[in-house]
C-alpha positions in Angstrom: 68.5 -109.7 224.8 66.7 -109.3 228.4 69.3 -110.4 231.5 66.5 -112.7 232.6 66.5 -115.0 229.6 70.3 -115.0 229.4 70.4 -116.1 233.0 67.7 -118.5 232.2 70.1 -120.1 229.3 72.9 -120.6 231.8 72.0 -124.3 233.1 71.2 -125.2 229.3 74.9 -123.8 228.5 76.1 -125.9 231.4 74.5 -129.2 230.0 75.5 -129.4 226.6 79.5 -128.5 228.0 78.8 -131.2 230.6 78.0 -133.9 227.9 80.6 -132.3 225.5 83.2 -132.9 228.1 81.8 -136.3 229.2 82.1 -137.5 225.6 85.3 -136.0 224.8 87.4 -138.3 226.0 85.0 -141.5 225.5 86.5 -141.8 221.7 89.4 -144.1 222.2 89.8 -146.5 219.5 88.9 -144.8 216.3 90.2 -146.1 213.0 89.9 -142.8 211.1 92.5 -140.4 210.7 91.6 -136.9 212.5 92.9 -135.2 209.2 90.2 -136.8 207.2 87.2 -135.8 209.1 85.0 -133.3 207.6 85.5 -129.9 208.9 82.6 -127.4 210.1 82.0 -125.6 207.3 81.6 -128.2 205.2 78.9 -129.9 207.2 77.1 -126.8 207.3 77.0 -126.1 203.7 76.0 -129.2 203.3 73.1 -129.0 205.8 72.1 -125.9 204.2 71.9 -127.6 200.7 69.8 -130.6 202.5 67.2 -128.3 204.0 66.8 -126.2 200.9 66.0 -130.0 199.3 63.7 -130.9 202.3 61.8 -127.6 201.6 61.2 -128.4 198.3 60.2 -132.0 199.0 57.8 -130.7 201.7 56.3 -128.2 198.7 55.9 -131.2 196.0 53.9 -133.2 198.8 52.1 -130.1 199.9 51.0 -129.8 195.8 50.2 -133.8 196.1 47.8 -133.4 199.0 45.8 -130.1 197.7 45.5 -132.5 194.6 44.1 -135.2 196.5 41.6 -132.5 198.1 43.3 -132.4 201.4 43.4 -128.9 203.2 47.1 -128.4 204.0 47.4 -126.0 207.0 50.4 -124.7 208.7 49.7 -127.4 211.6 49.8 -129.9 208.9 53.0 -129.1 207.5 54.7 -128.4 210.6 53.6 -132.2 211.3 54.7 -133.5 207.9 58.2 -131.4 208.1 59.9 -133.5 210.6 58.9 -137.3 209.5 60.1 -136.1 206.4 63.6 -134.8 207.2 63.9 -137.8 209.8 63.1 -140.2 206.7 65.6 -138.1 204.2 68.5 -138.1 206.6 68.0 -141.4 208.1 67.4 -143.5 204.8 70.3 -141.7 202.8 73.0 -141.7 205.4 72.4 -145.4 206.1 72.0 -146.3 202.3 75.4 -147.0 200.5 76.1 -143.3 199.6 76.5 -143.0 203.2 75.2 -139.2 202.8 72.7 -137.0 202.1 72.4 -135.0 198.9 74.1 -132.0 200.3 76.8 -134.1 201.9 77.2 -135.7 198.5 77.7 -132.2 197.2 80.7 -131.8 199.7 82.0 -135.0 199.3 81.5 -136.0 202.8 80.1 -139.1 204.2 78.5 -140.8 207.7 80.4 -143.4 209.2 81.0 -145.4 212.4 83.9 -144.8 214.6 85.6 -147.8 212.4 84.8 -146.1 208.9 82.1 -148.4 207.9 78.4 -147.4 207.1 75.9 -147.0 209.6 72.7 -148.9 209.8 69.2 -147.1 209.8 68.4 -147.4 213.5 72.0 -145.6 214.0 71.3 -143.0 211.5 67.6 -142.2 213.0 69.0 -141.8 216.5 71.7 -139.3 215.1 69.0 -137.4 213.5 67.1 -137.1 216.7 70.4 -136.5 218.8 70.9 -133.9 216.5 67.7 -132.0 218.0 69.6 -132.1 221.0 72.5 -130.5 219.5 70.7 -127.3 218.5 69.5 -126.6 222.2 70.5 -124.0 223.3 72.3 -121.9 220.6 73.4 -124.9 218.6 76.3 -125.4 220.9 76.1 -129.2 220.4 76.9 -128.2 216.7 79.5 -125.3 217.4 81.6 -127.8 219.2 82.6 -129.6 216.4 85.1 -127.0 215.2 86.8 -127.6 218.6 86.8 -131.6 218.9 89.6 -133.9 217.5 87.5 -135.8 215.6 85.2 -133.0 214.4 82.4 -134.4 216.1 78.9 -132.8 217.1 77.5 -133.8 220.3 75.0 -136.1 218.3 78.0 -137.5 216.6 79.2 -138.4 220.2 76.1 -139.9 221.4 75.9 -142.1 218.4 79.5 -142.7 217.9 79.9 -141.3 214.3 81.6 -139.6 212.2 81.6 -137.3 209.1 84.7 -137.6 206.7 85.9 -136.8 203.8 84.8 -139.5 201.1 87.7 -141.3 200.1 90.8 -143.0 201.9 90.7 -142.6 205.3 91.9 -145.7 207.3 95.2 -147.0 206.3 94.4 -147.2 202.4 91.1 -148.4 202.7 88.1 -146.8 201.3 85.9 -145.2 203.6 82.4 -147.3 204.1 83.9 -150.6 203.2 
């Protein structure tokens, strides 16, 4: 990698670190035990499953559009993929299951800081904030491994947690 390219990344890396430090102490009253928070690798496996599912859905959508006579180009696919992922993640994470299919396979769910279900607007904000977590070098996701409640930048920005399904607050079921 060219030194100029690395040099250009320094402001972005500093920005991500600054935001992480700002939000690190923001979480004060959390009703969830830190031991119940999903680990980075569990979240990663669930995300990989979700991406495969989204590509399968995009493939099915492409076949349907072609059968309707729509000329499906790469530009059309790029235009369809983001809304498809947004709806997939936001609708499922705000549903009664509180999880995408990948998260369900890993036995983890998305909650607010009190272990309760999040709504569609917060799930949507979490999805779009996750895009910020990818810039640069996925640092907003890498910090999951190093925060007390295993939160990524997008979780901190939207006051959400990803926890293991089951008991997570003084004997109460997650999401109740």
